[in-house]
Structure formats: C-alpha cells, structure tokens
N, CA, C, O and the ligand as a Tripos MOL2 file, in Angstrom:
@<TRIPOS>MOLECULE
protein
  293   291    74     0     0
PROTEIN
NO_CHARGES

@<TRIPOS>ATOM
      1 N          32.3010    6.6110   12.0990 N.3       1 MET1
      2 CA         32.1420    5.9890   10.7320 C.3       1 MET1
      3 C          33.1980    4.9540   10.5000 C.2       1 MET1
      4 O          34.3070    5.0550   11.0240 O.2       1 MET1
      5 N          32.8730    3.9830    9.7360 N.am      2 GLY2
      6 CA         33.8760    2.9530    9.5400 C.3       2 GLY2
      7 C          33.5050    2.2530    8.1980 C.2       2 GLY2
      8 O          32.4180    2.4090    7.6410 O.2       2 GLY2
      9 N          34.4700    1.5020    7.7530 N.am      3 THR3
     10 CA         34.2340    0.6890    6.6220 C.3       3 THR3
     11 C          33.9800   -0.7250    6.9420 C.2       3 THR3
     12 O          34.9290   -1.4860    7.1360 O.2       3 THR3
     13 N          32.7370   -1.1320    7.0110 N.am      4 GLY4
     14 CA         32.3940   -2.3550    7.6340 C.3       4 GLY4
     15 C          32.0850   -3.5430    6.8340 C.2       4 GLY4
     16 O          31.8100   -4.6070    7.3890 O.2       4 GLY4
     17 N          32.1130   -3.4250    5.5960 N.am      5 ASP5
     18 CA         31.6140   -4.5290    4.7020 C.3       5 ASP5
     19 C          32.8470   -5.3900    4.3030 C.2       5 ASP5
     20 O          32.9780   -5.7740    3.1400 O.2       5 ASP5
     21 N          33.7520   -5.6900    5.2750 N.am      6 ARG6
     22 CA         34.9610   -6.4030    4.9580 C.3       6 ARG6
     23 C          34.7440   -7.8780    5.0480 C.2       6 ARG6
     24 O          35.1260   -8.6300    4.1510 O.2       6 ARG6
     25 N          34.1570   -8.2840    6.0850 N.am      7 ASP7
     26 CA         34.0130   -9.6810    6.3780 C.3       7 ASP7
     27 C          32.7450  -10.3720    5.8510 C.2       7 ASP7
     28 O          32.1330  -11.2400    6.4740 O.2       7 ASP7
     29 N          32.4210   -9.9090    4.6700 N.am      8 ARG8
     30 CA         31.2370  -10.4690    4.1070 C.3       8 ARG8
     31 C          31.5810  -11.7990    3.4260 C.2       8 ARG8
     32 O          32.3670  -11.8690    2.4820 O.2       8 ARG8
     33 N          30.9740  -12.8020    3.9360 N.am      9 GLU9
     34 CA         31.2000  -14.1130    3.3020 C.3       9 GLU9
     35 C          29.9280  -14.5200    2.4360 C.2       9 GLU9
     36 O          28.7820  -14.3240    2.8410 O.2       9 GLU9
     37 N          30.2050  -15.0630    1.2970 N.am     10 PRO10
     38 CA         29.0760  -15.4420    0.4510 C.3      10 PRO10
     39 C          28.1880  -16.4850    1.0560 C.2      10 PRO10
     40 O          28.6000  -17.6410    1.1550 O.2      10 PRO10
     41 N          26.9690  -16.1370    1.4740 N.am     11 ARG11
     42 CA         26.1230  -17.1140    2.0000 C.3      11 ARG11
     43 C          24.9490  -17.3540    1.0440 C.2      11 ARG11
     44 O          24.5540  -16.4650    0.2900 O.2      11 ARG11
     45 N          24.4240  -18.5230    1.0920 N.am     12 PRO12
     46 CA         23.2770  -18.8320    0.1200 C.3      12 PRO12
     47 C          22.1170  -18.0080    0.5700 C.2      12 PRO12
     48 O          21.9380  -17.6990    1.7480 O.2      12 PRO12
     49 N          21.3560  -17.6730   -0.3950 N.am     13 PRO13
     50 CA         20.1230  -16.9090   -0.0910 C.3      13 PRO13
     51 C          19.1240  -17.7380    0.6600 C.2      13 PRO13
     52 O          18.4040  -18.5250    0.0460 O.2      13 PRO13
     53 N          19.0450  -17.5930    2.0010 N.am     14 VAL14
     54 CA         18.0630  -18.3150    2.7480 C.3      14 VAL14
     55 C          16.7380  -17.5440    2.8410 C.2      14 VAL14
     56 O          16.6690  -16.3870    3.2550 O.2      14 VAL14
     57 N          15.7090  -18.2610    2.4330 N.am     15 ARG15
     58 CA         14.3780  -17.5960    2.4740 C.3      15 ARG15
     59 C          13.3860  -18.5200    3.2330 C.2      15 ARG15
     60 O          13.6010  -19.7240    3.3740 O.2      15 ARG15
     61 N          12.3260  -17.9050    3.6960 N.am     16 MET16
     62 CA         11.3590  -18.6870    4.4070 C.3      16 MET16
     63 C          10.2080  -19.1020    3.4520 C.2      16 MET16
     64 O           9.6520  -18.2880    2.7140 O.2      16 MET16
     65 N           9.9040  -20.3460    3.5060 N.am     17 CYS17
     66 CA          8.8100  -20.8860    2.6320 C.3      17 CYS17
     67 C           7.4890  -20.1700    3.0830 C.2      17 CYS17
     68 O           7.1700  -20.0520    4.2660 O.2      17 CYS17
     69 N           6.7760  -19.7200    2.0610 N.am     18 VAL18
     70 CA          5.5510  -19.1080    2.3840 C.3      18 VAL18
     71 C           4.4290  -20.0960    2.7720 C.2      18 VAL18
     72 O           3.4020  -19.7260    3.3400 O.2      18 VAL18
     73 N           4.6770  -21.3170    2.4480 N.am     19 ARG19
     74 CA          3.6000  -22.3000    2.6630 C.3      19 ARG19
     75 C           3.8980  -23.0220    4.0840 C.2      19 ARG19
     76 O           3.0120  -23.0920    4.9360 O.2      19 ARG19
     77 N           5.0300  -23.4870    4.2660 N.am     20 CYS20
     78 CA          5.2530  -24.2650    5.4890 C.3      20 CYS20
     79 C           6.0910  -23.4960    6.4770 C.2      20 CYS20
     80 O           6.3270  -23.9740    7.5870 O.2      20 CYS20
     81 N           6.5550  -22.2950    6.0970 N.am     21 GLU21
     82 CA          7.3050  -21.3650    6.9520 C.3      21 GLU21
     83 C           8.5440  -21.9930    7.4950 C.2      21 GLU21
     84 O           8.8720  -21.8140    8.6680 O.2      21 GLU21
     85 N           9.2130  -22.6950    6.7040 N.am     22 VAL22
     86 CA         10.4980  -23.2660    7.0320 C.3      22 VAL22
     87 C          11.5110  -22.6220    6.1540 C.2      22 VAL22
     88 O          11.3130  -22.4910    4.9460 O.2      22 VAL22
     89 N          12.6300  -22.2050    6.7680 N.am     23 THR23
     90 CA         13.6570  -21.5700    5.9610 C.3      23 THR23
     91 C          14.3730  -22.5480    5.1620 C.2      23 THR23
     92 O          14.7160  -23.6260    5.6480 O.2      23 THR23
     93 N          14.6230  -22.2170    3.9290 N.am     24 THR24
     94 CA         15.2100  -23.1760    2.9230 C.3      24 THR24
     95 C          16.3140  -22.4440    2.2500 C.2      24 THR24
     96 O          16.2810  -21.2350    2.0210 O.2      24 THR24
     97 N          17.3290  -23.2690    1.9360 N.am     25 GLU25
     98 CA         18.4940  -22.6510    1.2730 C.3      25 GLU25
     99 C          18.2890  -22.7880   -0.2660 C.2      25 GLU25
    100 O          19.0790  -22.2620   -1.0500 O.2      25 GLU25
    101 N          17.2760  -23.4620   -0.6530 N.am     26 THR26
    102 CA         17.0190  -23.5610   -2.1250 C.3      26 THR26
    103 C          15.5990  -23.0060   -2.3690 C.2      26 THR26
    104 O          14.7010  -23.7690   -2.7250 O.2      26 THR26
    105 N          15.3910  -21.7250   -2.1860 N.am     27 PRO27
    106 CA         14.1130  -21.1060   -2.3910 C.3      27 PRO27
    107 C          13.6570  -21.1130   -3.8420 C.2      27 PRO27
    108 O          14.4450  -20.9780   -4.7780 O.2      27 PRO27
    109 N          12.3890  -21.2710   -3.9770 N.am     28 VAL28
    110 CA         11.8250  -21.2280   -5.2700 C.3      28 VAL28
    111 C          10.8800  -20.1290   -5.4020 C.2      28 VAL28
    112 O           9.9540  -20.0730   -4.5920 O.2      28 VAL28
    113 N          10.9940  -19.1980   -6.3660 N.am     29 VAL29
    114 CA         10.1020  -18.0680   -6.4560 C.3      29 VAL29
    115 C           8.7430  -18.6460   -6.9890 C.2      29 VAL29
    116 O           8.6690  -19.2670   -8.0490 O.2      29 VAL29
    117 N           7.6870  -18.3950   -6.1780 N.am     30 VAL30
    118 CA          6.3650  -18.8290   -6.5370 C.3      30 VAL30
    119 C           5.4360  -17.7160   -6.8800 C.2      30 VAL30
    120 O           4.3260  -17.9200   -7.3720 O.2      30 VAL30
    121 N           5.9300  -16.4900   -6.6000 N.am     31 GLY31
    122 CA          5.0360  -15.3070   -6.8790 C.3      31 GLY31
    123 C           5.6820  -14.0240   -6.5430 C.2      31 GLY31
    124 O           6.6930  -13.9280   -5.8470 O.2      31 GLY31
    125 N           5.0390  -13.0460   -7.0770 N.am     32 VAL32
    126 CA          5.5850  -11.6520   -6.7510 C.3      32 VAL32
    127 C           4.3880  -10.8420   -6.3290 C.2      32 VAL32
    128 O           3.3680  -10.7850   -7.0170 O.2      32 VAL32
    129 N           4.5400  -10.2070   -5.1600 N.am     33 VAL33
    130 CA          3.4590   -9.4120   -4.6840 C.3      33 VAL33
    131 C           3.7280   -7.8990   -4.9100 C.2      33 VAL33
    132 O           4.7840   -7.3910   -4.5320 O.2      33 VAL33
    133 N           2.8210   -7.2400   -5.4890 N.am     34 HIS34
    134 CA          3.0210   -5.7850   -5.6960 C.3      34 HIS34
    135 C           2.1660   -4.9890   -4.7610 C.2      34 HIS34
    136 O           0.9620   -5.2310   -4.6710 O.2      34 HIS34
    137 N           2.7070   -4.1070   -4.1060 N.am     35 GLN35
    138 CA          1.9890   -3.2590   -3.0920 C.3      35 GLN35
    139 C           1.8520   -1.9230   -3.6900 C.2      35 GLN35
    140 O           2.6330   -1.4950   -4.5400 O.2      35 GLN35
    141 N           0.7910   -1.2390   -3.2050 N.am     36 ASN36
    142 CA          0.6250    0.1700   -3.6140 C.3      36 ASN36
    143 C           1.5930    0.9990   -2.8530 C.2      36 ASN36
    144 O           2.1830    1.9210   -3.4170 O.2      36 ASN36
    145 N           1.7750    0.7380   -1.6840 N.am     37 SER37
    146 CA          2.6650    1.5410   -0.8780 C.3      37 SER37
    147 C           4.0550    0.8050   -0.7050 C.2      37 SER37
    148 O           4.2070   -0.0890    0.1280 O.2      37 SER37
    149 N           5.0090    1.2210   -1.5060 N.am     38 GLY38
    150 CA          6.3190    0.6460   -1.3600 C.3      38 GLY38
    151 C           6.5750   -0.4050   -2.4560 C.2      38 GLY38
    152 O           5.6820   -0.7610   -3.2250 O.2      38 GLY38
    153 N           7.7560   -0.8580   -2.4950 N.am     39 PRO39
    154 CA          8.1090   -1.8230   -3.5240 C.3      39 PRO39
    155 C           7.4480   -3.1950   -3.1790 C.2      39 PRO39
    156 O           7.0620   -3.4410   -2.0360 O.2      39 PRO39
    157 N           7.3350   -4.0610   -4.1930 N.am     40 GLY40
    158 CA          6.7850   -5.3200   -3.9720 C.3      40 GLY40
    159 C           7.7740   -6.2070   -3.4330 C.2      40 GLY40
    160 O           8.9200   -5.8100   -3.2200 O.2      40 GLY40
    161 N           7.3760   -7.4840   -3.1790 N.am     41 PHE41
    162 CA          8.3030   -8.4860   -2.6350 C.3      41 PHE41
    163 C           8.1000   -9.8200   -3.2870 C.2      41 PHE41
    164 O           7.0170  -10.1250   -3.7870 O.2      41 PHE41
    165 N           9.1210  -10.6000   -3.2820 N.am     42 VAL42
    166 CA          9.0420  -11.8670   -3.9370 C.3      42 VAL42
    167 C           8.5910  -13.0000   -2.9070 C.2      42 VAL42
    168 O           9.0690  -13.0400   -1.7730 O.2      42 VAL42
    169 N           7.7040  -13.8610   -3.3330 N.am     43 VAL43
    170 CA          7.2850  -14.8870   -2.4250 C.3      43 VAL43
    171 C           8.0560  -16.1410   -2.7690 C.2      43 VAL43
    172 O           8.1580  -16.5030   -3.9420 O.2      43 VAL43
    173 N           8.5920  -16.8000   -1.7830 N.am     44 TYR44
    174 CA          9.3920  -17.9850   -1.9020 C.3      44 TYR44
    175 C           8.7030  -19.1920   -1.2980 C.2      44 TYR44
    176 O           7.8590  -19.0790   -0.4080 O.2      44 TYR44
    177 N           9.0740  -20.3030   -1.7890 N.am     45 ALA45
    178 CA          8.6000  -21.5690   -1.2310 C.3      45 ALA45
    179 C           9.8060  -22.5480   -1.2630 C.2      45 ALA45
    180 O          10.7370  -22.3610   -2.0460 O.2      45 ALA45
    181 N           9.7770  -23.5410   -0.4440 N.am     46 CYS46
    182 CA         10.7480  -24.5770   -0.5600 C.3      46 CYS46
    183 C          10.4950  -25.5080   -1.7450 C.2      46 CYS46
    184 O           9.4680  -25.4060   -2.4160 O.2      46 CYS46
    185 N          11.3940  -26.3690   -1.9820 N.am     47 GLN47
    186 CA         11.3130  -27.2090   -3.0990 C.3      47 GLN47
    187 C          10.0460  -28.0610   -3.1530 C.2      47 GLN47
    188 O           9.3800  -28.2360   -4.1730 O.2      47 GLN47
    189 N           9.7810  -28.5780   -1.9370 N.am     48 ALA48
    190 CA          8.5850  -29.4580   -1.8490 C.3      48 ALA48
    191 C           7.3780  -28.6960   -2.0820 C.2      48 ALA48
    192 O           6.5290  -29.1160   -2.8700 O.2      48 ALA48
    193 N           7.2260  -27.5180   -1.4060 N.am     49 CYS49
    194 CA          5.9610  -26.8030   -1.5770 C.3      49 CYS49
    195 C           5.8600  -26.2200   -2.9850 C.2      49 CYS49
    196 O           4.7410  -26.0030   -3.4500 O.2      49 CYS49
    197 N           6.8930  -25.9690   -3.6510 N.am     50 ALA50
    198 CA          6.9030  -25.3190   -4.8620 C.3      50 ALA50
    199 C           6.1410  -26.1220   -5.8660 C.2      50 ALA50
    200 O           5.5860  -25.5980   -6.8320 O.2      50 ALA50
    201 N           6.1270  -27.3780   -5.6230 N.am     51 MET51
    202 CA          5.4190  -28.2570   -6.5130 C.3      51 MET51
    203 C           3.9160  -28.0130   -6.4990 C.2      51 MET51
    204 O           3.1900  -28.2850   -7.4560 O.2      51 MET51
    205 N           3.5110  -27.5010   -5.3960 N.am     52 HIS52
    206 CA          1.9970  -27.1740   -5.3080 C.3      52 HIS52
    207 C           1.6250  -25.8300   -5.9410 C.2      52 HIS52
    208 O           0.4620  -25.4270   -5.9620 O.2      52 HIS52
    209 N           2.6150  -25.1810   -6.4340 N.am     53 TYR53
    210 CA          2.3320  -23.9100   -6.9680 C.3      53 TYR53
    211 C           2.4560  -24.0040   -8.4780 C.2      53 TYR53
    212 O           3.1940  -24.8670   -8.9550 O.2      53 TYR53
    213 N           1.7830  -23.1710   -9.2600 N.am     54 PRO54
    214 CA          1.8810  -23.1910  -10.6710 C.3      54 PRO54
    215 C           3.2840  -22.9700  -11.0970 C.2      54 PRO54
    216 O           4.0170  -22.2810  -10.3880 O.2      54 PRO54
    217 N           3.7200  -23.5040  -12.2080 N.am     55 PRO55
    218 CA          5.1290  -23.3410  -12.6510 C.3      55 PRO55
    219 C           5.5330  -21.9590  -12.8760 C.2      55 PRO55
    220 O           6.6400  -21.5520  -12.5230 O.2      55 PRO55
    221 N           4.6220  -21.1910  -13.4840 N.am     56 GLN56
    222 CA          5.0000  -19.7340  -13.6890 C.3      56 GLN56
    223 C           4.6250  -18.9120  -12.5380 C.2      56 GLN56
    224 O           3.5450  -19.0690  -11.9700 O.2      56 GLN56
    225 N           5.4950  -18.0330  -12.1770 N.am     57 PRO57
    226 CA          5.2220  -17.0880  -11.1200 C.3      57 PRO57
    227 C           4.0550  -16.2900  -11.3890 C.2      57 PRO57
    228 O           3.9850  -15.6140  -12.4150 O.2      57 PRO57
    229 N           3.0490  -16.3290  -10.4530 N.am     58 GLU58
    230 CA          1.8940  -15.6420  -10.5580 C.3      58 GLU58
    231 C           1.9590  -14.2770   -9.8840 C.2      58 GLU58
    232 O           2.3790  -14.1760   -8.7310 O.2      58 GLU58
    233 N           1.5560  -13.2490  -10.5740 N.am     59 VAL59
    234 CA          1.6420  -11.9850  -10.0110 C.3      59 VAL59
    235 C           0.3940  -11.6910   -9.1730 C.2      59 VAL59
    236 O          -0.7310  -11.6990   -9.6720 O.2      59 VAL59
    237 N           0.6200  -11.4440   -7.9490 N.am     60 LEU60
    238 CA         -0.4620  -11.1240   -7.0150 C.3      60 LEU60
    239 C          -0.5330   -9.6390   -6.7090 C.2      60 LEU60
    240 O           0.4940   -8.9610   -6.7260 O.2      60 LEU60
    241 N          -1.6330   -9.1570   -6.4520 N.am     61 THR61
    242 CA         -1.6670   -7.8010   -6.0560 C.3      61 THR61
    243 C          -2.3770   -7.5640   -4.7790 C.2      61 THR61
    244 O          -3.5240   -7.9630   -4.5750 O.2      61 THR61
    245 N          -1.6400   -6.8780   -3.8940 N.am     62 VAL62
    246 CA         -2.2490   -6.5460   -2.5900 C.3      62 VAL62
    247 C          -3.0130   -5.2720   -2.6870 C.2      62 VAL62
    248 O          -2.4500   -4.2100   -2.9510 O.2      62 VAL62
    249 N          -4.2880   -5.3730   -2.4750 N.am     63 LEU63
    250 CA         -5.0280   -4.1080   -2.5670 C.3      63 LEU63
    251 C          -5.0580   -3.4580   -1.2160 C.2      63 LEU63
    252 O          -5.1920   -4.1050   -0.1780 O.2      63 LEU63
    253 N          -4.9230   -2.1080   -1.2680 N.am     64 SER64
    254 CA         -4.9700   -1.4000   -0.0310 C.3      64 SER64
    255 C          -6.3830   -1.3320    0.4850 C.2      64 SER64
    256 O          -7.3130   -1.4000   -0.3190 O.2      64 SER64
    257 N          -6.5990   -1.2040    1.7570 N.am     65 PRO65
    258 CA         -7.9430   -1.2480    2.2870 C.3      65 PRO65
    259 C          -8.7210   -0.0530    1.7350 C.2      65 PRO65
    260 O          -8.1660    1.0160    1.4790 O.2      65 PRO65
    261 N          -9.9860   -0.2670    1.5680 N.am     66 PRO66
    262 CA        -10.8330    0.7900    1.0210 C.3      66 PRO66
    263 C         -10.8720    2.0320    1.7680 C.2      66 PRO66
    264 O         -11.0560    2.0270    2.9850 O.2      66 PRO66
    265 N         -10.7100    3.0790    1.1100 N.am     67 ARG67
    266 CA        -10.7910    4.4050    1.7710 C.3      67 ARG67
    267 C         -11.9280    5.1430    1.2730 C.2      67 ARG67
    268 O         -12.5730    4.7960    0.2820 O.2      67 ARG67
    269 N         -12.1730    6.1980    1.9960 N.am     68 ARG68
    270 CA        -13.2940    7.0730    1.6040 C.3      68 ARG68
    271 C         -12.8560    7.8080    0.3960 C.2      68 ARG68
    272 O         -11.7860    8.4160    0.4150 O.2      68 ARG68
    273 N         -13.5960    7.7920   -0.6330 N.am     69 ALA69
    274 CA        -13.3090    8.6020   -1.9050 C.3      69 ALA69
    275 C         -13.3060    9.9870   -1.5720 C.2      69 ALA69
    276 O         -14.1330   10.4880   -0.8100 O.2      69 ALA69
    277 N         -12.3230   10.6570   -2.1730 N.am     70 GLY70
    278 CA        -12.3150   12.1310   -2.0120 C.3      70 GLY70
    279 C         -11.6420   12.5550   -0.6990 C.2      70 GLY70
    280 O         -11.5130   13.7440   -0.4070 O.2      70 GLY70
    281 N         -11.2270   11.5770    0.0670 N.am     71 SER71
    282 CA        -10.6180   11.9930    1.3870 C.3      71 SER71
    283 C          -9.0640   12.0660    1.2650 C.2      71 SER71
    284 O          -8.3700   11.0520    1.1900 O.2      71 SER71
    285 N          -8.6210   13.1990    1.2530 N.am     72 THR72
    286 CA         -7.1900   13.3270    1.0950 C.3      72 THR72
    287 C          -6.6460   14.0070    2.3480 C.2      72 THR72
    288 O          -7.2370   14.9560    2.8620 O.2      72 THR72
    289 N          -5.4930   13.4970    2.8350 N.am     73 GLN73
    290 CA         -5.0700   14.0290    4.1160 C.3      73 GLN73
    291 C          -4.1400   15.2240    3.8880 C.2      73 GLN73
    292 O          -3.6630   15.8280    4.8490 O.2      73 GLN73
    293 ZN          7.5900  -25.3030    2.2010 Zn       74 ZN74
@<TRIPOS>BOND
     1     1     2 1
     2     2     3 1
     3     3     4 2
     4     3     5 am
     5     5     6 1
     6     6     7 1
     7     7     8 2
     8     7     9 am
     9     9    10 1
    10    10    11 1
    11    11    12 2
    12    11    13 am
    13    13    14 1
    14    14    15 1
    15    15    16 2
    16    15    17 am
    17    17    18 1
    18    18    19 1
    19    19    20 2
    20    19    21 am
    21    21    22 1
    22    22    23 1
    23    23    24 2
    24    23    25 am
    25    25    26 1
    26    26    27 1
    27    27    28 2
    28    27    29 am
    29    29    30 1
    30    30    31 1
    31    31    32 2
    32    31    33 am
    33    33    34 1
    34    34    35 1
    35    35    36 2
    36    35    37 am
    37    37    38 1
    38    38    39 1
    39    39    40 2
    40    39    41 am
    41    41    42 1
    42    42    43 1
    43    43    44 2
    44    43    45 am
    45    45    46 1
    46    46    47 1
    47    47    48 2
    48    47    49 am
    49    49    50 1
    50    50    51 1
    51    51    52 2
    52    51    53 am
    53    53    54 1
    54    54    55 1
    55    55    56 2
    56    55    57 am
    57    57    58 1
    58    58    59 1
    59    59    60 2
    60    59    61 am
    61    61    62 1
    62    62    63 1
    63    63    64 2
    64    63    65 am
    65    65    66 1
    66    66    67 1
    67    67    68 2
    68    67    69 am
    69    69    70 1
    70    70    71 1
    71    71    72 2
    72    71    73 am
    73    73    74 1
    74    74    75 1
    75    75    76 2
    76    75    77 am
    77    77    78 1
    78    78    79 1
    79    79    80 2
    80    79    81 am
    81    81    82 1
    82    82    83 1
    83    83    84 2
    84    83    85 am
    85    85    86 1
    86    86    87 1
    87    87    88 2
    88    87    89 am
    89    89    90 1
    90    90    91 1
    91    91    92 2
    92    91    93 am
    93    93    94 1
    94    94    95 1
    95    95    96 2
    96    95    97 am
    97    97    98 1
    98    98    99 1
    99    99   100 2
   100    99   101 am
   101   101   102 1
   102   102   103 1
   103   103   104 2
   104   103   105 am
   105   105   106 1
   106   106   107 1
   107   107   108 2
   108   107   109 am
   109   109   110 1
   110   110   111 1
   111   111   112 2
   112   111   113 am
   113   113   114 1
   114   114   115 1
   115   115   116 2
   116   115   117 am
   117   117   118 1
   118   118   119 1
   119   119   120 2
   120   119   121 am
   121   121   122 1
   122   122   123 1
   123   123   124 2
   124   123   125 am
   125   125   126 1
   126   126   127 1
   127   127   128 2
   128   127   129 am
   129   129   130 1
   130   130   131 1
   131   131   132 2
   132   131   133 am
   133   133   134 1
   134   134   135 1
   135   135   136 2
   136   135   137 am
   137   137   138 1
   138   138   139 1
   139   139   140 2
   140   139   141 am
   141   141   142 1
   142   142   143 1
   143   143   144 2
   144   143   145 am
   145   145   146 1
   146   146   147 1
   147   147   148 2
   148   147   149 am
   149   149   150 1
   150   150   151 1
   151   151   152 2
   152   151   153 am
   153   153   154 1
   154   154   155 1
   155   155   156 2
   156   155   157 am
   157   157   158 1
   158   158   159 1
   159   159   160 2
   160   159   161 am
   161   161   162 1
   162   162   163 1
   163   163   164 2
   164   163   165 am
   165   165   166 1
   166   166   167 1
   167   167   168 2
   168   167   169 am
   169   169   170 1
   170   170   171 1
   171   171   172 2
   172   171   173 am
   173   173   174 1
   174   174   175 1
   175   175   176 2
   176   175   177 am
   177   177   178 1
   178   178   179 1
   179   179   180 2
   180   179   181 am
   181   181   182 1
   182   182   183 1
   183   183   184 2
   184   183   185 am
   185   185   186 1
   186   186   187 1
   187   187   188 2
   188   187   189 am
   189   189   190 1
   190   190   191 1
   191   191   192 2
   192   191   193 am
   193   193   194 1
   194   194   195 1
   195   195   196 2
   196   195   197 am
   197   197   198 1
   198   198   199 1
   199   199   200 2
   200   199   201 am
   201   201   202 1
   202   202   203 1
   203   203   204 2
   204   203   205 am
   205   205   206 1
   206   206   207 1
   207   207   208 2
   208   207   209 am
   209   209   210 1
   210   210   211 1
   211   211   212 2
   212   211   213 am
   213   213   214 1
   214   214   215 1
   215   215   216 2
   216   215   217 am
   217   217   218 1
   218   218   219 1
   219   219   220 2
   220   219   221 am
   221   221   222 1
   222   222   223 1
   223   223   224 2
   224   223   225 am
   225   225   226 1
   226   226   227 1
   227   227   228 2
   228   227   229 am
   229   229   230 1
   230   230   231 1
   231   231   232 2
   232   231   233 am
   233   233   234 1
   234   234   235 1
   235   235   236 2
   236   235   237 am
   237   237   238 1
   238   238   239 1
   239   239   240 2
   240   239   241 am
   241   241   242 1
   242   242   243 1
   243   243   244 2
   244   243   245 am
   245   245   246 1
   246   246   247 1
   247   247   248 2
   248   247   249 am
   249   249   250 1
   250   250   251 1
   251   251   252 2
   252   251   253 am
   253   253   254 1
   254   254   255 1
   255   255   256 2
   256   255   257 am
   257   257   258 1
   258   258   259 1
   259   259   260 2
   260   259   261 am
   261   261   262 1
   262   262   263 1
   263   263   264 2
   264   263   265 am
   265   265   266 1
   266   266   267 1
   267   267   268 2
   268   267   269 am
   269   269   270 1
   270   270   271 1
   271   271   272 2
   272   271   273 am
   273   273   274 1
   274   274   275 1
   275   275   276 2
   276   275   277 am
   277   277   278 1
   278   278   279 1
   279   279   280 2
   280   279   281 am
   281   281   282 1
   282   282   283 1
   283   283   284 2
   284   283   285 am
   285   285   286 1
   286   286   287 1
   287   287   288 2
   288   287   289 am
   289   289   290 1
   290   290   291 1
   291   291   292 2
@<TRIPOS>SUBSTRUCTURE
     1 MET1         2 RESIDUE 1 A MET
     2 GLY2         6 RESIDUE 1 A GLY
     3 THR3        10 RESIDUE 1 A THR
     4 GLY4        14 RESIDUE 1 A GLY
     5 ASP5        18 RESIDUE 1 A ASP
     6 ARG6        22 RESIDUE 1 A ARG
     7 ASP7        26 RESIDUE 1 A ASP
     8 ARG8        30 RESIDUE 1 A ARG
     9 GLU9        34 RESIDUE 1 A GLU
    10 PRO10       38 RESIDUE 1 A PRO
    11 ARG11       42 RESIDUE 1 A ARG
    12 PRO12       46 RESIDUE 1 A PRO
    13 PRO13       50 RESIDUE 1 A PRO
    14 VAL14       54 RESIDUE 1 A VAL
    15 ARG15       58 RESIDUE 1 A ARG
    16 MET16       62 RESIDUE 1 A MET
    17 CYS17       66 RESIDUE 1 A CYS
    18 VAL18       70 RESIDUE 1 A VAL
    19 ARG19       74 RESIDUE 1 A ARG
    20 CYS20       78 RESIDUE 1 A CYS
    21 GLU21       82 RESIDUE 1 A GLU
    22 VAL22       86 RESIDUE 1 A VAL
    23 THR23       90 RESIDUE 1 A THR
    24 THR24       94 RESIDUE 1 A THR
    25 GLU25       98 RESIDUE 1 A GLU
    26 THR26      102 RESIDUE 1 A THR
    27 PRO27      106 RESIDUE 1 A PRO
    28 VAL28      110 RESIDUE 1 A VAL
    29 VAL29      114 RESIDUE 1 A VAL
    30 VAL30      118 RESIDUE 1 A VAL
    31 GLY31      122 RESIDUE 1 A GLY
    32 VAL32      126 RESIDUE 1 A VAL
    33 VAL33      130 RESIDUE 1 A VAL
    34 HIS34      134 RESIDUE 1 A HIS
    35 GLN35      138 RESIDUE 1 A GLN
    36 ASN36      142 RESIDUE 1 A ASN
    37 SER37      146 RESIDUE 1 A SER
    38 GLY38      150 RESIDUE 1 A GLY
    39 PRO39      154 RESIDUE 1 A PRO
    40 GLY40      158 RESIDUE 1 A GLY
    41 PHE41      162 RESIDUE 1 A PHE
    42 VAL42      166 RESIDUE 1 A VAL
    43 VAL43      170 RESIDUE 1 A VAL
    44 TYR44      174 RESIDUE 1 A TYR
    45 ALA45      178 RESIDUE 1 A ALA
    46 CYS46      182 RESIDUE 1 A CYS
    47 GLN47      186 RESIDUE 1 A GLN
    48 ALA48      190 RESIDUE 1 A ALA
    49 CYS49      194 RESIDUE 1 A CYS
    50 ALA50      198 RESIDUE 1 A ALA
    51 MET51      202 RESIDUE 1 A MET
    52 HIS52      206 RESIDUE 1 A HIS
    53 TYR53      210 RESIDUE 1 A TYR
    54 PRO54      214 RESIDUE 1 A PRO
    55 PRO55      218 RESIDUE 1 A PRO
    56 GLN56      222 RESIDUE 1 A GLN
    57 PRO57      226 RESIDUE 1 A PRO
    58 GLU58      230 RESIDUE 1 A GLU
    59 VAL59      234 RESIDUE 1 A VAL
    60 LEU60      238 RESIDUE 1 A LEU
    61 THR61      242 RESIDUE 1 A THR
    62 VAL62      246 RESIDUE 1 A VAL
    63 LEU63      250 RESIDUE 1 A LEU
    64 SER64      254 RESIDUE 1 A SER
    65 PRO65      258 RESIDUE 1 A PRO
    66 PRO66      262 RESIDUE 1 A PRO
    67 ARG67      266 RESIDUE 1 A ARG
    68 ARG68      270 RESIDUE 1 A ARG
    69 ALA69      274 RESIDUE 1 A ALA
    70 GLY70      278 RESIDUE 1 A GLY
    71 SER71      282 RESIDUE 1 A SER
    72 THR72      286 RESIDUE 1 A THR
    73 GLN73      290 RESIDUE 1 A GLN
    74 ZN74       293 GROUP 0 **** ****
C-alpha cells in the first residue's frame, strides 16, 4: 500500500466530443444521459459542435432493451 496521490497536477478536463469524436480541452455539456443500470453520464461536445446542439442541456434517457415481463432472475 502507498500514498500515491502526490504528483497530481491540475489538468484541464479533456473530453471527447460526442459529435466529431475529437478530444477537446474546452468541452461543452450538451446533454445528460440517464441509464437504468448505473449512474448516468454527461455528454460533451467541442465548441464548434456545441453550436449545433440546443443551448439547454437536453436530458436523454437510455432505455434498457425490452425484457420479458414477469421474468425475474
Ligand atoms: Zn466536435
């Protein structure tokens, strides 16, 4: 065991654009995806692509694939 968080340098949050898939240092939140299984995640886009998205973050919902009703494992 060790204490390893010593050399942490403040790096800008680099995210990958959801539209052009290019990593950007100036990500813009364009949406939040909520999943049924596990926590949701934030969708980022670069500055250029963010213009193509609505100004307000839109909440998207990922629906789990249909399962047979009444089938519990
Ligand atoms: Zn982009």
